[in-house]
C-alpha positions, 0 to 999 in steps of 0.5 A: 847765688849765680854770680859765676854765670858768664852771661850774668856777668856780661849783663851786669849785677842787675841781672843777678838779683830779683829786682824789677828789671831782672824779673822782667828780663827773665820773664821776657827771655822765658817767653821768647825762647819758649815761643821758638820751641813752641813754634817748632812743635806747632809747625809739625802739628803736635798737640802741645804747641806755642801757647803750651810751651810758653805757659809751661816756661812762664810757670817755671820762671815765675815759681823760681822767682817767687822762691827767690823772693821768699828766700831773701826774707827767710834764708832757711827757706826750702824751694818748695814752690819750685819743687811742687811746680815740677811735680805738677808739670810732670803730671801734666806731661804724663797726661799728654801721652795717649794710646791711639786705636792703632796701638801707637803711643802718641805724645811721648816726645811732647810729654818729655819736651814739656817736662824738660822745658819746665826745667829751662824755665826754672833755670831762667827764673834762677838767673842761670842764663848760660845754662838756660841758653845751652839747654834751649839750643840743645832741646831745639836741635833735638826736636828740629833736626834729629827726627830726620835722622831718627826716621832714616835710621828707623827705615833702615832697621831690620825690625819694624811694625805695621798696621794691617787692615785685611778685607777678611780674616781668611786672608791672614794666612795668605798674607803670612805666606807672602811675607815669608816668601819675601824674606821677612819674618813675623815676630808677632801678630796682634788683633786690634779690637778697636776695629771690631764691627767695621767689617775689616780684620785689623792687626798690628804685625811686628816684622823682621827682615831676614833676607840678606838681599832685602837688608841691602836694598829695600827700605821699610817704605818699599816693602810696605808699598809692595805689600800694599799691592796685594788685592786683599790688603785694604790698608797698610802702614808702618807704626 
């Protein structure tokens, strides 16, 4: 079923079937590649790291091998086990998405990464080595290199959102006035109820840079650093 795969042809006919050598090779390849991706996630302290990616990959690889074994005995077999595994992994991935007290969505990239990697595990289990390696390289590049580019583009965007903690709610008007003087526009302000009873007034504030001068020379970090010097601001950060 995968005799056209260039790497499978290079390895030899043994790698195409579901013999012991092919199965062990696919499991080993699955674990090695997933360990590399999992290491990258762990190094950045993400919730799903080395072991999680290895387990997801192993599951995808094994269910595909099981489906292939069944298909050899029953040619009319539909790959139900693999389909069920993808659904199960999708549920696990969705459950890894969390909402923090600062109205941030946490774990979205990890969730999609897990689901994507489960598909790579299926490819390895099916013996599609070339596509699996291309998918691995693409995913690793996206996870390892693209965050820096994304951070740069985000910091140069005309729109950003901040987590703002004021010492008292009476200072909100002063903050709004200061924002306008700086050449910024407030698109939305939302009171964060998670901090009720803390003695602080906490808000999520969506801001747009309306000043042409600010757009040229100021990054989000510099703007936030300037706002941090206001005496009534207890804490402020971009979200």
